[in-house]
N, CA, C and O atoms as a GROMACS GRO file, in nm:
protein
  444
    1MET      N    1  -6.915  -0.715  19.594
    1MET     CA    2  -6.817  -0.638  19.742
    1MET      C    3  -6.684  -0.720  19.687
    1MET      O    4  -6.673  -0.836  19.644
    2LEU      N    5  -6.599  -0.624  19.703
    2LEU     CA    6  -6.439  -0.658  19.642
    2LEU      C    7  -6.386  -0.762  19.762
    2LEU      O    8  -6.397  -0.730  19.880
    3THR      N    9  -6.331  -0.880  19.721
    3THR     CA   10  -6.248  -0.928  19.829
    3THR      C   11  -6.116  -0.854  19.886
    3THR      O   12  -6.069  -0.765  19.815
    4THR      N   13  -6.062  -0.877  19.990
    4THR     CA   14  -5.960  -0.847  20.067
    4THR      C   15  -5.815  -0.839  19.951
    4THR      O   16  -5.747  -0.738  19.933
    5ASP      N   17  -5.794  -0.972  19.882
    5ASP     CA   18  -5.710  -1.003  19.792
    5ASP      C   19  -5.722  -0.888  19.675
    5ASP      O   20  -5.628  -0.818  19.637
    6ALA      N   21  -5.843  -0.884  19.630
    6ALA     CA   22  -5.871  -0.817  19.504
    6ALA      C   23  -5.832  -0.634  19.554
    6ALA      O   24  -5.764  -0.563  19.480
    7LEU      N   25  -5.884  -0.591  19.672
    7LEU     CA   26  -5.854  -0.474  19.732
    7LEU      C   27  -5.716  -0.435  19.708
    7LEU      O   28  -5.670  -0.341  19.644
    8GLN      N   29  -5.650  -0.550  19.789
    8GLN     CA   30  -5.486  -0.553  19.797
    8GLN      C   31  -5.406  -0.540  19.638
    8GLN      O   32  -5.306  -0.471  19.622
    9THR      N   33  -5.472  -0.624  19.524
    9THR     CA   34  -5.424  -0.591  19.407
    9THR      C   35  -5.450  -0.444  19.349
    9THR      O   36  -5.362  -0.397  19.277
   10LEU      N   37  -5.524  -0.394  19.366
   10LEU     CA   38  -5.611  -0.287  19.313
   10LEU      C   39  -5.498  -0.167  19.390
   10LEU      O   40  -5.450  -0.071  19.330
   11ARG      N   41  -5.476  -0.195  19.514
   11ARG     CA   42  -5.391  -0.099  19.570
   11ARG      C   43  -5.224  -0.111  19.517
   11ARG      O   44  -5.159  -0.007  19.503
   12THR      N   45  -5.182  -0.200  19.499
   12THR     CA   46  -5.044  -0.206  19.436
   12THR      C   47  -5.066  -0.146  19.297
   12THR      O   48  -4.992  -0.059  19.252
   13THR      N   49  -5.162  -0.192  19.236
   13THR     CA   50  -5.185  -0.128  19.061
   13THR      C   51  -5.170   0.015  19.081
   13THR      O   52  -5.078   0.073  19.024
   14LEU      N   53  -5.280   0.102  19.183
   14LEU     CA   54  -5.268   0.196  19.199
   14LEU      C   55  -5.146   0.320  19.265
   14LEU      O   56  -5.132   0.442  19.259
   15ARG      N   57  -5.070   0.203  19.328
   15ARG     CA   58  -4.948   0.255  19.369
   15ARG      C   59  -4.844   0.269  19.282
   15ARG      O   60  -4.772   0.367  19.264
   16ASP      N   61  -4.844   0.126  19.213
   16ASP     CA   62  -4.758   0.148  19.107
   16ASP      C   63  -4.749   0.255  18.979
   16ASP      O   64  -4.653   0.307  18.923
   17GLU      N   65  -4.883   0.262  18.960
   17GLU     CA   66  -4.942   0.339  18.840
   17GLU      C   67  -4.888   0.505  18.895
   17GLU      O   68  -4.834   0.584  18.817
   18ARG      N   69  -4.914   0.536  19.040
   18ARG     CA   70  -4.886   0.654  19.102
   18ARG      C   71  -4.739   0.705  19.054
   18ARG      O   72  -4.712   0.787  18.966
   19ASP      N   73  -4.645   0.626  19.144
   19ASP     CA   74  -4.500   0.590  19.091
   19ASP      C   75  -4.453   0.657  18.979
   19ASP      O   76  -4.389   0.762  18.978
   20HIS      N   77  -4.500   0.569  18.860
   20HIS     CA   78  -4.492   0.560  18.731
   20HIS      C   79  -4.510   0.731  18.688
   20HIS      O   80  -4.423   0.791  18.624
   21LEU      N   81  -4.657   0.800  18.743
   21LEU     CA   82  -4.671   0.896  18.685
   21LEU      C   83  -4.586   0.995  18.731
   21LEU      O   84  -4.546   1.082  18.653
   22ARG      N   85  -4.546   0.992  18.874
   22ARG     CA   86  -4.459   1.073  18.949
   22ARG      C   87  -4.310   1.093  18.858
   22ARG      O   88  -4.236   1.191  18.855
   23HIS      N   89  -4.298   0.972  18.792
   23HIS     CA   90  -4.141   0.960  18.734
   23HIS      C   91  -4.190   1.010  18.595
   23HIS      O   92  -4.089   1.062  18.549
   24GLN      N   93  -4.272   1.022  18.518
   24GLN     CA   94  -4.287   1.091  18.386
   24GLN      C   95  -4.319   1.218  18.455
   24GLN      O   96  -4.261   1.290  18.374
   25LEU      N   97  -4.375   1.314  18.557
   25LEU     CA   98  -4.366   1.440  18.564
   25LEU      C   99  -4.214   1.497  18.596
   25LEU      O  100  -4.172   1.600  18.542
   26ALA      N  101  -4.153   1.436  18.670
   26ALA     CA  102  -4.026   1.445  18.720
   26ALA      C  103  -3.946   1.475  18.584
   26ALA      O  104  -3.891   1.584  18.571
   27GLU      N  105  -3.938   1.369  18.473
   27GLU     CA  106  -3.847   1.364  18.356
   27GLU      C  107  -3.902   1.494  18.304
   27GLU      O  108  -3.827   1.565  18.236
   28MET      N  109  -4.028   1.535  18.328
   28MET     CA  110  -4.060   1.613  18.217
   28MET      C  111  -4.019   1.795  18.265
   28MET      O  112  -4.021   1.902  18.204
   29GLY      N  113  -3.983   1.752  18.412
   29GLY     CA  114  -3.935   1.892  18.493
   29GLY      C  115  -4.072   1.938  18.544
   29GLY      O  116  -4.065   2.047  18.600
   30VAL      N  117  -4.176   1.891  18.538
   30VAL     CA  118  -4.294   1.950  18.642
   30VAL      C  119  -4.276   1.948  18.771
   30VAL      O  120  -4.273   1.836  18.821
   31GLY      N  121  -4.261   2.048  18.849
   31GLY     CA  122  -4.252   2.072  18.973
   31GLY      C  123  -4.102   2.114  19.025
   31GLY      O  124  -4.065   2.121  19.142
   32GLY      N  125  -4.023   2.141  18.902
   32GLY     CA  126  -3.884   2.158  18.914
   32GLY      C  127  -3.843   2.303  18.820
   32GLY      O  128  -3.902   2.411  18.816
   33GLU      N  129  -3.743   2.268  18.763
   33GLU     CA  130  -3.716   2.383  18.689
   33GLU      C  131  -3.788   2.396  18.543
   33GLU      O  132  -3.794   2.505  18.486
   34GLY      N  133  -3.840   2.279  18.489
   34GLY     CA  134  -3.911   2.289  18.380
   34GLY      C  135  -3.806   2.198  18.272
   34GLY      O  136  -3.695   2.146  18.288
   35MET      N  137  -3.900   2.208  18.158
   35MET     CA  138  -3.808   2.187  18.041
   35MET      C  139  -3.756   2.292  17.967
   35MET      O  140  -3.807   2.398  17.932
   36ALA      N  141  -3.653   2.248  17.950
   36ALA     CA  142  -3.563   2.369  17.859
   36ALA      C  143  -3.612   2.358  17.702
   36ALA      O  144  -3.619   2.258  17.630
   37PHE      N  145  -3.645   2.504  17.672
   37PHE     CA  146  -3.694   2.532  17.513
   37PHE      C  147  -3.589   2.652  17.481
   37PHE      O  148  -3.561   2.754  17.544
   38ASP      N  149  -3.544   2.603  17.362
   38ASP     CA  150  -3.461   2.723  17.296
   38ASP      C  151  -3.503   2.821  17.268
   38ASP      O  152  -3.502   2.821  17.144
   39GLU      N  153  -3.554   2.938  17.312
   39GLU     CA  154  -3.606   3.052  17.295
   39GLU      C  155  -3.547   3.116  17.187
   39GLU      O  156  -3.616   3.185  17.111
   40ASN      N  157  -3.404   3.099  17.168
   40ASN     CA  158  -3.355   3.166  16.996
   40ASN      C  159  -3.390   3.089  16.918
   40ASN      O  160  -3.375   3.144  16.808
   41PHE      N  161  -3.432   2.985  16.905
   41PHE     CA  162  -3.471   2.920  16.780
   41PHE      C  163  -3.541   3.011  16.679
   41PHE      O  164  -3.608   3.113  16.696
   42ALA      N  165  -3.508   2.948  16.578
   42ALA     CA  166  -3.594   3.039  16.474
   42ALA      C  167  -3.712   3.077  16.439
   42ALA      O  168  -3.759   3.183  16.396
   43ASP      N  169  -3.762   2.952  16.471
   43ASP     CA  170  -3.926   2.931  16.451
   43ASP      C  171  -3.968   2.960  16.602
   43ASP      O  172  -3.937   2.871  16.681
   44SER      N  173  -4.028   3.063  16.650
   44SER     CA  174  -4.073   3.089  16.766
   44SER      C  175  -4.187   3.025  16.795
   44SER      O  176  -4.210   2.973  16.904
   45GLY      N  177  -4.268   3.026  16.689
   45GLY     CA  178  -4.405   2.939  16.678
   45GLY      C  179  -4.403   2.792  16.711
   45GLY      O  180  -4.494   2.728  16.764
   46GLN      N  181  -4.284   2.751  16.671
   46GLN     CA  182  -4.268   2.592  16.704
   46GLN      C  183  -4.221   2.574  16.836
   46GLN      O  184  -4.241   2.469  16.899
   47VAL      N  185  -4.152   2.683  16.886
   47VAL     CA  186  -4.138   2.658  17.055
   47VAL      C  187  -4.247   2.672  17.118
   47VAL      O  188  -4.281   2.597  17.209
   48ALA      N  189  -4.312   2.767  17.078
   48ALA     CA  190  -4.451   2.790  17.160
   48ALA      C  191  -4.545   2.682  17.165
   48ALA      O  192  -4.615   2.646  17.260
   49ALA      N  193  -4.534   2.623  17.021
   49ALA     CA  194  -4.640   2.468  17.015
   49ALA      C  195  -4.585   2.393  17.094
   49ALA      O  196  -4.660   2.326  17.164
   50GLU      N  197  -4.471   2.379  17.109
   50GLU     CA  198  -4.415   2.268  17.202
   50GLU      C  199  -4.433   2.281  17.355
   50GLU      O  200  -4.456   2.187  17.431
   51LYS      N  201  -4.415   2.436  17.395
   51LYS     CA  202  -4.452   2.465  17.519
   51LYS      C  203  -4.606   2.421  17.551
   51LYS      O  204  -4.641   2.345  17.642
   52GLY      N  205  -4.681   2.481  17.463
   52GLY     CA  206  -4.831   2.398  17.472
   52GLY      C  207  -4.861   2.266  17.486
   52GLY      O  208  -4.946   2.220  17.562
   53GLU      N  209  -4.783   2.200  17.404
   53GLU     CA  210  -4.825   2.038  17.395
   53GLU      C  211  -4.761   1.979  17.527
   53GLU      O  212  -4.804   1.870  17.564
   54HIS      N  213  -4.649   2.050  17.611
   54HIS     CA  214  -4.594   2.011  17.710
   54HIS      C  215  -4.646   2.037  17.814
   54HIS      O  216  -4.616   1.967  17.910
   55GLN      N  217  -4.717   2.118  17.826
   55GLN     CA  218  -4.829   2.209  17.925
   55GLN      C  219  -4.954   2.102  17.949
   55GLN      O  220  -4.996   2.055  18.055
   56VAL      N  221  -5.000   2.077  17.805
   56VAL     CA  222  -5.122   1.986  17.804
   56VAL      C  223  -5.080   1.836  17.878
   56VAL      O  224  -5.149   1.767  17.954
   57LEU      N  225  -4.957   1.818  17.833
   57LEU     CA  226  -4.924   1.663  17.878
   57LEU      C  227  -4.901   1.655  18.015
   57LEU      O  228  -4.931   1.554  18.079
   58ALA      N  229  -4.838   1.775  18.075
   58ALA     CA  230  -4.813   1.743  18.213
   58ALA      C  231  -4.978   1.769  18.290
   58ALA      O  232  -5.012   1.709  18.392
   59ASN      N  233  -5.043   1.844  18.236
   59ASN     CA  234  -5.203   1.880  18.305
   59ASN      C  235  -5.283   1.732  18.316
   59ASN      O  236  -5.354   1.697  18.410
   60SER      N  237  -5.254   1.663  18.210
   60SER     CA  238  -5.293   1.533  18.187
   60SER      C  239  -5.280   1.411  18.262
   60SER      O  240  -5.360   1.324  18.299
   61LEU      N  241  -5.144   1.432  18.275
   61LEU     CA  242  -5.078   1.316  18.394
   61LEU      C  243  -5.110   1.407  18.528
   61LEU      O  244  -5.164   1.336  18.612
   62GLN      N  245  -5.094   1.521  18.564
   62GLN     CA  246  -5.155   1.561  18.650
   62GLN      C  247  -5.248   1.536  18.722
   62GLN      O  248  -5.238   1.515  18.843
   63ASP      N  249  -5.361   1.534  18.650
   63ASP     CA  250  -5.508   1.510  18.660
   63ASP      C  251  -5.520   1.352  18.674
   63ASP      O  252  -5.588   1.307  18.766
   64ALA      N  253  -5.462   1.276  18.593
   64ALA     CA  254  -5.438   1.109  18.656
   64ALA      C  255  -5.400   1.075  18.778
   64ALA      O  256  -5.447   0.980  18.842
   65LEU      N  257  -5.289   1.173  18.827
   65LEU     CA  258  -5.245   1.135  18.934
   65LEU      C  259  -5.300   1.176  19.069
   65LEU      O  260  -5.256   1.135  19.177
   66ALA      N  261  -5.420   1.278  19.051
   66ALA     CA  262  -5.481   1.322  19.157
   66ALA      C  263  -5.611   1.224  19.156
   66ALA      O  264  -5.678   1.206  19.258
   67ASP      N  265  -5.638   1.167  19.042
   67ASP     CA  266  -5.745   1.056  19.036
   67ASP      C  267  -5.696   0.932  19.133
   67ASP      O  268  -5.767   0.871  19.213
   68ILE      N  269  -5.554   0.910  19.104
   68ILE     CA  270  -5.493   0.787  19.140
   68ILE      C  271  -5.495   0.801  19.321
   68ILE      O  272  -5.512   0.708  19.401
   69ASP      N  273  -5.474   0.933  19.350
   69ASP     CA  274  -5.432   0.984  19.503
   69ASP      C  275  -5.588   0.978  19.561
   69ASP      O  276  -5.610   0.957  19.681
   70ARG      N  277  -5.674   0.995  19.480
   70ARG     CA  278  -5.821   0.986  19.539
   70ARG      C  279  -5.858   0.862  19.563
   70ARG      O  280  -5.911   0.824  19.667
   71ALA      N  281  -5.823   0.772  19.438
   71ALA     CA  282  -5.893   0.672  19.488
   71ALA      C  283  -5.784   0.598  19.593
   71ALA      O  284  -5.832   0.514  19.669
   72LEU      N  285  -5.667   0.620  19.598
   72LEU     CA  286  -5.591   0.562  19.720
   72LEU      C  287  -5.614   0.600  19.847
   72LEU      O  288  -5.585   0.518  19.934
   73GLN      N  289  -5.672   0.736  19.888
   73GLN     CA  290  -5.766   0.765  19.989
   73GLN      C  291  -5.875   0.719  20.001
   73GLN      O  292  -5.924   0.694  20.111
   74LYS      N  293  -5.924   0.703  19.908
   74LYS     CA  294  -6.104   0.597  19.941
   74LYS      C  295  -6.043   0.445  19.956
   74LYS      O  296  -6.128   0.371  20.006
   75LEU      N  297  -5.953   0.395  19.935
   75LEU     CA  298  -5.911   0.264  19.965
   75LEU      C  299  -5.900   0.281  20.135
   75LEU      O  300  -5.969   0.214  20.212
   76ASP      N  301  -5.787   0.396  20.185
   76ASP     CA  302  -5.775   0.418  20.338
   76ASP      C  303  -5.891   0.416  20.394
   76ASP      O  304  -5.901   0.336  20.487
   77SER      N  305  -5.998   0.487  20.362
   77SER     CA  306  -6.112   0.522  20.424
   77SER      C  307  -6.234   0.429  20.405
   77SER      O  308  -6.339   0.455  20.464
   78GLY      N  309  -6.224   0.329  20.329
   78GLY     CA  310  -6.331   0.240  20.292
   78GLY      C  311  -6.420   0.260  20.212
   78GLY      O  312  -6.507   0.174  20.193
   79GLY      N  313  -6.420   0.399  20.134
   79GLY     CA  314  -6.510   0.399  20.029
   79GLY      C  315  -6.479   0.362  19.884
   79GLY      O  316  -6.556   0.395  19.794
   80TYR      N  317  -6.383   0.306  19.864
   80TYR     CA  318  -6.334   0.255  19.720
   80TYR      C  319  -6.445   0.172  19.670
   80TYR      O  320  -6.504   0.096  19.747
   81GLY      N  321  -6.482   0.185  19.527
   81GLY     CA  322  -6.539   0.133  19.488
   81GLY      C  323  -6.690   0.141  19.490
   81GLY      O  324  -6.773   0.060  19.449
   82VAL      N  325  -6.703   0.251  19.543
   82VAL     CA  326  -6.850   0.286  19.557
   82VAL      C  327  -6.859   0.423  19.438
   82VAL      O  328  -6.776   0.513  19.452
   83CYS      N  329  -6.948   0.432  19.337
   83CYS     CA  330  -6.992   0.548  19.236
   83CYS      C  331  -6.999   0.670  19.293
   83CYS      O  332  -7.072   0.674  19.392
   84GLU      N  333  -6.943   0.779  19.259
   84GLU     CA  334  -6.959   0.906  19.333
   84GLU      C  335  -7.103   0.975  19.299
   84GLU      O  336  -7.161   1.064  19.361
   85GLN      N  337  -7.136   0.917  19.196
   85GLN     CA  338  -7.266   0.977  19.141
   85GLN      C  339  -7.365   0.919  19.212
   85GLN      O  340  -7.409   0.992  19.301
   86CYS      N  341  -7.430   0.779  19.201
   86CYS     CA  342  -7.520   0.715  19.220
   86CYS      C  343  -7.511   0.610  19.371
   86CYS      O  344  -7.602   0.545  19.422
   87GLY      N  345  -7.403   0.621  19.404
   87GLY     CA  346  -7.357   0.557  19.516
   87GLY      C  347  -7.364   0.399  19.508
   87GLY      O  348  -7.347   0.335  19.612
   88GLU      N  349  -7.385   0.344  19.408
   88GLU     CA  350  -7.357   0.211  19.387
   88GLU      C  351  -7.241   0.148  19.363
   88GLU      O  352  -7.165   0.201  19.282
   89GLU      N  353  -7.201   0.020  19.427
   89GLU     CA  354  -7.091  -0.059  19.386
   89GLU      C  355  -7.003  -0.012  19.247
   89GLU      O  356  -7.074   0.019  19.152
   90ILE      N  357  -6.910  -0.007  19.234
   90ILE     CA  358  -6.861  -0.010  19.083
   90ILE      C  359  -6.821  -0.149  19.040
   90ILE      O  360  -6.731  -0.178  19.120
   91ALA      N  361  -6.837  -0.239  18.968
   91ALA     CA  362  -6.826  -0.356  18.900
   91ALA      C  363  -6.661  -0.392  18.925
   91ALA      O  364  -6.581  -0.298  18.923
   92GLU      N  365  -6.615  -0.527  18.946
   92GLU     CA  366  -6.499  -0.525  18.992
   92GLU      C  367  -6.430  -0.549  18.849
   92GLU      O  368  -6.308  -0.568  18.857
   93ALA      N  369  -6.477  -0.551  18.735
   93ALA     CA  370  -6.405  -0.569  18.594
   93ALA      C  371  -6.378  -0.418  18.552
   93ALA      O  372  -6.290  -0.387  18.471
   94ARG      N  373  -6.466  -0.326  18.616
   94ARG     CA  374  -6.444  -0.207  18.571
   94ARG      C  375  -6.297  -0.117  18.650
   94ARG      O  376  -6.211  -0.036  18.615
   95LEU      N  377  -6.340  -0.197  18.778
   95LEU     CA  378  -6.229  -0.152  18.884
   95LEU      C  379  -6.087  -0.172  18.834
   95LEU      O  380  -6.003  -0.082  18.832
   96GLU      N  381  -6.060  -0.338  18.783
   96GLU     CA  382  -5.966  -0.373  18.722
   96GLU      C  383  -5.938  -0.305  18.601
   96GLU      O  384  -5.821  -0.270  18.584
   97ALA      N  385  -6.029  -0.277  18.508
   97ALA     CA  386  -5.977  -0.184  18.396
   97ALA      C  387  -5.918  -0.042  18.407
   97ALA      O  388  -5.824   0.013  18.349
   98MET      N  389  -6.012   0.002  18.507
   98MET     CA  390  -5.954   0.148  18.550
   98MET      C  391  -5.984   0.156  18.699
   98MET      O  392  -6.088   0.189  18.755
   99PRO      N  393  -5.855   0.112  18.752
   99PRO     CA  394  -5.852   0.138  18.900
   99PRO      C  395  -5.902   0.290  18.971
   99PRO      O  396  -5.969   0.306  19.073
  100ALA      N  397  -5.865   0.358  18.910
  100ALA     CA  398  -5.881   0.501  18.972
  100ALA      C  399  -6.035   0.548  18.940
  100ALA      O  400  -6.071   0.630  19.024
  101THR      N  401  -6.122   0.525  18.855
  101THR     CA  402  -6.267   0.541  18.817
  101THR      C  403  -6.303   0.597  18.928
  101THR      O  404  -6.240   0.585  19.034
  102ARG      N  405  -6.426   0.673  18.911
  102ARG     CA  406  -6.504   0.756  19.024
  102ARG      C  407  -6.626   0.707  19.015
  102ARG      O  408  -6.692   0.708  19.119
  103TYR      N  409  -6.699   0.643  18.872
  103TYR     CA  410  -6.811   0.644  18.828
  103TYR      C  411  -6.810   0.496  18.797
  103TYR      O  412  -6.704   0.443  18.762
  104CYS      N  413  -6.943   0.415  18.810
  104CYS     CA  414  -6.983   0.304  18.751
  104CYS      C  415  -7.014   0.333  18.618
  104CYS      O  416  -7.046   0.442  18.570
  105ILE      N  417  -7.000   0.215  18.557
  105ILE     CA  418  -7.021   0.228  18.407
  105ILE      C  419  -7.153   0.322  18.362
  105ILE      O  420  -7.151   0.420  18.287
  106GLN      N  421  -7.270   0.265  18.432
  106GLN     CA  422  -7.398   0.375  18.374
  106GLN      C  423  -7.367   0.490  18.449
  106GLN      O  424  -7.467   0.559  18.431
  107CYS      N  425  -7.310   0.539  18.504
  107CYS     CA  426  -7.318   0.673  18.529
  107CYS      C  427  -7.187   0.763  18.452
  107CYS      O  428  -7.178   0.885  18.441
  108ALA      N  429  -7.099   0.666  18.409
  108ALA     CA  430  -6.975   0.723  18.322
  108ALA      C  431  -7.032   0.728  18.169
  108ALA      O  432  -6.968   0.784  18.080
  109SER      N  433  -7.123   0.681  18.151
  109SER     CA  434  -7.185   0.700  18.010
  109SER      C  435  -7.273   0.789  17.986
  109SER      O  436  -7.301   0.823  17.871
  110ARG      N  437  -7.328   0.837  18.089
  110ARG     CA  438  -7.426   0.978  18.098
  110ARG      C  439  -7.360   1.076  18.119
  110ARG      O  440  -7.422   1.182  18.128
  111ARG      N  441  -7.190   1.078  18.138
  111ARG     CA  442  -7.111   1.185  18.168
  111ARG      C  443  -7.070   1.258  18.034
  111ARG      O  444  -6.999   1.358  18.038
   0.00000   0.00000   0.00000
């Protein structure tokens, strides 16, 4: 069982990471006008590739942000640190390494 201090430390870590991800997404223009790509560039294939890479990265950051938001909601509701698959407690060391994890190490290794 996680101590109150450990839970507070993890909450702070999750909030800091959430802020960092939001900042990265804002810098990428996600949620706003988006990044500008030179459509008149001679190599339209390069522009298309850059757009694709941008979208993949943005999706990855948004997925990580969703995981963090989910973990923070669980902290508020009292369900944090419980594996979503088997219902067992997630080891503190795993939560320290991956605060937004949804699964214990055993269930994660089976996924």
